[in-house]
N, C-alpha and C positions, 0 to 999 in steps of 0.2 A: 830795415828790411822792407821790402816791398810788400803792397797790398796784394793779396789774392782772395778771390771769391772762393768760399768754401764750398764743396760739390753737395754738402747737406746742410740745411739750416735745421736749427732745433730751438723750439721755445717749450717753456713750461711754466705751469702756474698752478699750483694746489695739484689735484687729481687729473689735470688737463694738460695734454701735452700734442704738439704737431712737428712732425718731422716732413719737411719736403726738399725737393732739388733748389738748386739756386735761383732758379725763377719763381719760385714758390708753388710750383706744380707738384700734386702727389699722382704717383702712376701706380696703378695695381699690378703692373707686370713688371716693376721695379725689383730691387733686390730682397725686398720682403718687409722691411721696416719702416717704410713711409706710411704717412696716414694720421688722423686726426683720433686721437686716442682720449677715453676716459674711463676709469675704473676699469682697468685691464680689458677695455674693449675697443675696437677699432670703429669708430661711428663714422668715418669717411675713408674709404678706400683709393677714392678717385676724386680729384681737383683739378682739372686742367683748363687754363685759359689761353684761349687763342684768339689772334685778330685776322680778319679774313680768312680764317681756317689755317692760319700760316703759325708755325711754332716761334716762340719769342726768342731774341738773342739776348742773352745777360750782359749787362754792364756791370752791376755789381749789388752784392747783397750782404747783409751783416744782422747778427743779432744785437739789435741797439742795447736790449737788455734781456735777462730772462724770460720775459714775458712777452716781448714786442721784436717783431722783426721787419726789415724793409727791404725790397727788392727793386731794383732798378734794371729796365729792359727797354728794348727797342725790336724793330722789327729787321730781318736778316739786310746787311750792308749791301749796297749797291756795287761798291768796290771798296778798297781799301782807302781810297781818298775820299769816299762819298758817303756819309753817314744817312741812315733814315731819318726823316723829319718827324717821326712819331716816337714820344718816348711814354713808357708805362710805367707806373710807380704802383707797389702794392704794400700796403702797411698794414700789417696782422697783428692782433692782440689775443693771448690767448688768458683763458680763467673761466672756468666754469661753462665753457664754451668757447667760442671763437667772434671776432668782429675783423672782417677785411674791408678796407678801404681801397677803390680802384682808381687811380687818377691817370686821366690820358692828356698829354699835351701834344697839340699841333703846333709845329714850328715852321709850318710853311706859309706863305704869304696868300694862301686860297684857302678854302674851306674844302675839309675831307669828308666823305662817307666811309664809314667802317662798321663791320660786325664784329661784336664784341660776343664769343662763346665761352662758356664754362661747362665743360663736362663733368659730371656727379655720377659716382657711384658711393653704395655702403655695402660691406659685406658683414658686419658685426663679428669679426672673428675674435675669439680669446686669445689676448695676447701669448697665452702659454703654449697654444697650438700654432701661433704665429712663428715663436722662435724655433720651433721644433720642425716646422715644415713651410717652406719658402712659398709654396703654392697651395695652402688650404683647400680642403674642398668647399664647394659652393653652397651657399645657403638659400633657404626661400624666402628671398626679401621682396616685399612688396613696396610698389612707389607709388605715391599720390600726388596729382598735379593740384594743387588748390587755386581757386581764383582769385586769391588775395596775394600774388606773388610769393607763395611757397611751394617748395619741393619738399616733400616729406618721404623718407625711407622707414618702412616700418619690418621688424623681425619678432615673430613669436615661435616659441617653443617650450613646450612641457610648463607651461605656467610663467615663463620670462618673455617678457614684452620690453623691446627697445626702439627707440625711434630717434632717427636724425631729422631735425628742422631746418630746412635753409631758407630764410627769410631773404626775399631781394626788395629793393626799391623800386618803385614804379616805373613803367615802361619794359619790363621785362616779358619775354616770351618764354613759357617754360613747357617742354614737351619732350618725351622719350629722355631721361636723363641728363638734359642739356637745359642751360638757362642762355638765351640769346638777347641782346640788345643792338637795335638798328640805331647807329649814331652818325650824328651830323656835327662836326666841331667846326665852327668859324676860325678863320685864318687868326694864327697867334693867340688861340683861345685853349682854355681847359675843359675837360669833360669828367665828372666824377659819379661813381657811384658806390655803394656799400652792401656788403653781405653780413648777415648774423646768423651764426651757426648753435643751434640749441640742442643739446643731447637730452633725451626723455629717459629717465630712469626709475624703474618701478612707478610708472604713470605721473612721476613730478618732472615738470620742464623745469630744465637749470636755466636760471636767466644769467646770462655771462656778464662778466664785471664791467666790460665795457661795450656801449652799445652804439648802432649807428646815429641816433638820436644825440648823442652825446657830441657828434661832431657838428651838428647844425647848431648847438650851442656853444660853440668853440671852447668846449671843456676839454682841458688839459689832461694829459696822460700822467695820472699820480695815481701810483699804487702803494696805498696807503699801509699795507703790510710789510712792502720794501723800506718805506720812508721809517717806519716803527723800528725794523730791523736795523737800520744804518744808526740809527738813534741809540740802540743798545749796546751795538758792539764796540768794542775798542777801536780808535783810529790811531794809525801807525805813520810816523813820520819820521824824519831825518836822514842822514845819508846810508841809506840800507834799499836802494831801490830793486836789488836784487831778491831782497824778500818781500818788499812791500807790494810790488806788482803782482806776484803770485799771491799773495795774503788778500790782495782786495779781489783779485778773480775767485780765490776761493770762499770768500763771504758772500759773494753773487751766487756762486753753485750751493751754497748751502741754504740760501735764501730760497732759491728755484725749486729746492727739493724738500721744503717742508709742506706738509699736507694735514688734513685733520681727519680722524677716524673716529672720534666721540663728542659729545654735545659740550664738552667743556669749552670748545674753540680755541683749543691750545696745541701747535703744532707738534709732529714729529717728524723725523727725516727720514724721505724715502732712501732705498739703497743706491739707486743710480738709474739713469736714463739711457737707453728705453726701455728694457727687459725687467727691470728691477724695482718700478714706481710702486712699492708697496713697503708696508713694515715688516722689518727683517728682525731676528733676535741679534745675531753676531753683528751684523754690518751697522745697525743702530745704536746697538750698546757701545761699540768701539767710537764710532763717529761723537755720540754724546761724550765718551770720556775724553777724547782729544779736544772739546769744545768748551769741556765744564768751567774752565775759567772765564770764557766769553759769553756764554749763553748758559748758565746751569738750569734755567728752567726747562731748556729742552731734554735734560737728563731726568729732572723730575716728570714730564708727561711721559717721556718713554718708559721709566722703570713702571709708572702706574699703569701704561696700556698694556705693558706687557704681564704686570700682576693680574690684571683683567681677565687676561687670556691665557693664565698658567694652566697646566695640563691639570686634568682632573681623572682619567681614566687610564686604563691599559688598553690601546686602540692600536692594532697592527697597522690599518691604512694609515693612519697618520703618524705612526711611529712614535706615539705619545705614551707617556706614564704620569702618573702623579707628581706635581710639581716640576715637572719640566717646563722650561721657557721655549716658545715657540722658536720655529725658523723663521716662518713665511706666512704672511695672512695675504689671500687673494680674494676678489669679487667677481672673477670672470664666469663665463657660462658654463665652463667644464667644471669649476669648483662648486657654484652653485648646483648642478645636476647630479654632484656626488661621482663623477667621474675622476676626478682630480683630488687630491687630499689636502688642498690648501686652505681649509675652514677652520683652525690654521692647521699647518704641518710642522711637525716638531723634529723633522730630521736633524739633528744637529746634537754634539754632546758637549759644547761650552759654553753656550748661553747661560746657563745656571750659574757658572763661576763668572762669566762677565756681568750677570745681574749684581752679583754680590759686589764686585769690584766697582763697579759704578755707584753702587748706594753708597760705599764706602768715599766714594771720590766725590760725590755731591755733597756729601755731608761736610768732607774736609772744606770744599769751597765755599760753603754756604752757614754751616753750623745748626743746618736744620733739624732739629730734635723731632720736629713733628712728622717729616716725612720719614725719618727712619722707625718712629713708633708707628706710623700707619702702614708701613712695608714689613713689619716685623712678621708676620704671620708668611706672605709670600718669600720672604729670605729664609725662614727655618724650613719652609717646603723645599725651597731650591737646595738648600743644604741636605736635607733628606735625601733628594734626589742623588746629588753627587753620592753619598754613602751609600745606597740601597738600591738604586738603580742604574747610575752610570758604572758602577765599580760591578761589572756583570757576573765575574767569577770570584770577587772576595779577595783578590791580590792585592789591594791596595792601589789600583790604577784603574783611571776613567778609560773603559774603551766602548766602542761603538759596532752593531751589526744593524743593518736595515731589515725590517720586517715588511714594510709596504712593498708592493710589487709595483706602485708608480713611484716610490721615493728614490731619494738619492742613494748611490751606493757608498759614497765617504761623507761622514758627518763633522769633518773639521773645515777651517777657513780654505784650504786647498780641495775642494769638494767634485772637482771634475775625476772622470771615470779613472784617467791615468796617473793621478798625483802620487799613489801610494806604492812606490816601486822601490826595489832594491838596487844597490850600485850597478848589476848587471842587466837592468832594465826590467827584470821580471816583475809582475805585479803581486802584492801582498794580499792574502787573503783574510778577511774579517772572522773574527772579532779584531779589530785593531785600536790599540791604545798608542794615539800618536804623542809626541814628547810635549807639544805645548799645553796640552790639556793639563798634565801632572803640574807644570808651572803654574798655570791659572789658579789650580785647587789650593795649590800652595799659597798664592797670594791673597785668594779670596779667603780661606780661613784665617789667616794671619788680620786680615781686614776686619771680617765680622767679628773676631774676638775683641777688637778695639772697640766696636759698636756694642758688643754686648756689656762690655766693663763700662763704658763712658755713657752710654744711652740707655740700656735696659738693665742696668745695676745686676748681672748677672755673673760673678767673678768666676763661678763654677763652670759655665759654658765656654768663658773666655781662657780658662786653663786649660780645656779639653782640647778647644782647637788649636792652641799654641802647640800642645803636647802631639797633637795628630799632625799638624804642620811640620814639625821638627822632626819627627819619624818618617815622614814621606820624604822628606830633604834627603835624609840619612841613606835609606834604600835608593832612592831616585838615581843618585849620582854613581850608584854603584850599578843599579840595574840597566840603566840605558847608555852607560860609557862605553867606547869603542876606541881601542888603543892604537888601532892601525891610523895611517895616513896623518901621524902626528897626534891623533886623540880628537875625539868629537863626539857628540850626542847624536845617538840614533834617531832616525826620523820617528820611529816607531817600535811598538812591538806587536808582531803578527798574531794568528790564530793559536800557534805553537811555541807563543812567548821567544820566538826568534826575533832578534835584533834586525830591523829594518836598515840595512847599513848604507842607504844614499845620504850624501851632506847634504842639507838644505839648509834655507834660512831660518826654518822652523827653531832650529834651537837658539836663534837670537831672541827669541821671546822668551826664553829662560831667564835672560839677564834683567828682561823688564819686570818677571815675575820676582826675580831675586832668589831661585832655587839652586842657582850655580853655588858650587862650593869656591871659595876663594882661590884654591890652588888650581882649578879649572878654569877659571875666568878668564885669563891670561890666553890660554891656548884657544879656547873659543873666539876669543876677540882677533886673536893673530888668523885663525882661520876664515873668519867672516870678511876681513880686509884683505885676503890674499886675492890673486889675480884669477884662482878659479872660482871664486864666490864673487866677487868685487868687479863689477862691470866697468868702473871708472865714472859710472853715472849713478851707481847704487847697487846694494846686494841683491844677487841673483836667488831665484827661489831654489835654484838645483845647480851645483858644482859641474863645471865643466869637464871634471874628471870622471863624472858617472855617464855609463853608455845610455842612459835615457834623455841627457841633455839635448836641448833642443832652443834656440834662444827665441822661438817664436811659437813655443808651445805653452799654453795657458798659465799652467803651473809647474812646469819643469824646464826653467831657464830664463824666463822672463823677470822684469824688475818692477815690485808693486810699491809705490809710494808709501801706503798705509803700513806695510809689513815694515819698511825702513824705519818709519817714525817710531813704532814702538822699540825697535831695536836700538834706534838713535838714543831714546829715553833710557833704557836699559843701559847702554854705556855709560852715561851719566851717573847712574846709579852706583856703577862699579868704578867710576871715578877715570874712565876714559874720554875725557872731554874732547881732545884733540881729533879722534877718531868719530865723534858723535857731529862735530863741526863738519868733517869732511864729506859724510855723507849727506848733511843737510845740504851744505853749498853745492855739490855735485847733483843732487836732485834739482835744486833751485836753477841750476845753469841749464839742465835737460827742460825746465819746464818752460825755458824761454822760446823753445822750438815748438811748443804745442800752443803758442798764444798766451803765454804766462799762466798756463792752467796744469794742474797735475791730472794726468789722464788716470784711469783705473789702473793700467798696467802697458807696458811698453818692453819693447824687445830686449832681450839681454845681451847684444853683441858686443863685444871688447869696444871701449871706447877708440882704441888706437886703431882700430879695423873698420870705423866707420866715420863720416863726415858730420853727423848728427845723429841723435837717437831715434831709431827707427821704430815709428808706430805701430801698435798691435792692431790689427785690421778689425776688430770687432769691439774693441774697449769702449765701455760705459762712459757717456759724456752728457752732462755733467755726473759725477761719481761722489758718493758722501764721505767715504771715508777717505779718498783721495784730497779731497777738499780739506776734510779736517788734520791733513798730515801737515799743511803749513801752519796752521794754527798751534799745532802742538810744537812744531819748531822753534816758534815765536816764544813759546814759554819755555823750551828748553834753553835756547840762547840767554833768554833773561835770567835763569836760574829761578823762577818764579814758582814760590811755594805759599801756601795759604797758612795763616795762624789763626785758627776759628775761633781759639779760646780768648785772644787779645784783639779779635776784630781786625786783623790786620794781615799785611802781606809782606812776605820776604822775599828780597832777590838776592842771587849769588850768580852773576852775568858772566859771562865768557864768549866775548864774542869773537866770531871767524874773523880772518883778516881782512874779507872781501868787504866787512860791514863796519863803518867808521863809528856812527852811532845811532841809536835808537831812540825816539821819544814815542811812548805809547801813552795815549789819553782815552779818558772815559771808561776804565776798567772799574766796573760796577759791581762791588762785592761787599757783604755786611751791610748792606743800607747805605754805603759810601761811595763816593767817587775818586779814583785814584789816578794820579799821573805818574808815569815812571820813564826817568831820563837816564840813559845808559850812554858813557863812552869809555874808550881806553883809559882804565885807572879812575876812574868816576863813575859813580852812581847814586842816584836818589829817588826816594818815593816820596809823593806829597798828595795830600788832600785837595780836592779840587770842589769848586764850588757845584 
């Protein structure tokens, strides 16, 4: 496969991320998402490097890893046979700010005089505003030209103060949003300089992890959190390259999306870049679930932070109720000024269930009774929300209806405005009870019953929860079932309790939850794997038989790796191993066309109609639960299950034909280090040193 430079280069480290074009430039008049960002705010909207007032010609650019990029460029070619003798290299590192080293090689046999200029600008736009308006309104930004090779942008409004400090090395001329260097480079010689970018947040200057003075000391670029992460997570070897390449890329994506929102200095996972670099309820919980066996600490921190921010009151603006787990937490200007409800926002109706599911899952993989006891009160509050607020009309089902004028219309994972549609493409009206909510409740109550019995010694609560789950399953399989089209579960119930009769991937989540009666499981599996839902790369969000189907509409015909990962685990639970492996292998095949990375979402065109899986134009990358999908796929293939009572792990592998054998080392559970070896007809688990 030939190497091609990406049109967009993205690096991220904690709450800092930079999106530029392939040359390394940031253009304010671009599509709208380029910039240097910190805490939901764009601190630089323009950073354009030119030589002798000429645009650079890209040679090659790459994200060396998630926090570091390198860009190689030259000046325009004289002809196809005569390259320009000047090469420009930009090495950029992100983390609490940014450092950019600029290196210019003169390959001439005589000296050259050059003018290097860097045009700068800052608009301090809230990323929420940027996402919704490609050309946000101007802001009263002040610029300060310092005598100490600094250029400072300042923005103040209603008590909010933001600054961007650009520090240049000596020799720079700074004036009118531009940095100039007059350069003389001897023959066959090199010239270097370095810029440091510091965001100022609440009058605190953020010191970048990588500084220009580190270059003078020849300090190597070692990112300690990355090294710690690599040492912590399992290593995958063996004849399984189709899995191992995507798994490795996923580990880097997960590492990139870690950030810190409390004083404990323990990370949570942001949902995705660029628009969702924040703590989310649903996304963070599902990602932590997918990754529980490789990084249970992520689950602990996610649960603790969500419990700390649990709903306390009935607040229409934030769609908040007591006990509710948040949807989204933001720090941008619009939120701080009270114009947007993200402080936090609670527009979700499945985070409480997923909170309880993850709490149990974390206990399964660690046996951490202290965590379960610590989070008992938040867990019971989440349970109370399910029973007394989530069920809005007392019919036994969770439904939603937004109250916030600034909130989301749909409070399920398919939260776009057109996702809740009937088979004739007409929109359903809220309150809406989506199908997967009910499965999540069933699973959450059974899991909480186990915790109540085993950890809290509350057999009465355990019995109550199991009886409730049993009754829910009985009613659900009748009330949501549709006999037409061979039989399937409705997408949900609308405000009149009419079944929303589009056929969707949502019903696959019911297998993951275990709420499907055995006599209906085979029917559901047949529907999910049929050509009207299965694209050949994965299961679509909406059947091609429904009038609303569009292979490039966000939730109405696309393929989502995380969606498929949960469905694949559900297939395993009901004994459909071949179908699960088909999903896994087809998605891994698709990932090869995305640089061995699972994108957030890609188009749902039938595989026989296209030569490759077609990208979705605004897919997040990296994206958390897409990266988590490959980790869950590994666990599914291994048939890996914890035995916390005996401090051991159990495997029941079922290898796809495309994988000959797998060796997984450094599986750290129960204060032990396990190695797992699997090949056709043979498997073993060993304790490692």
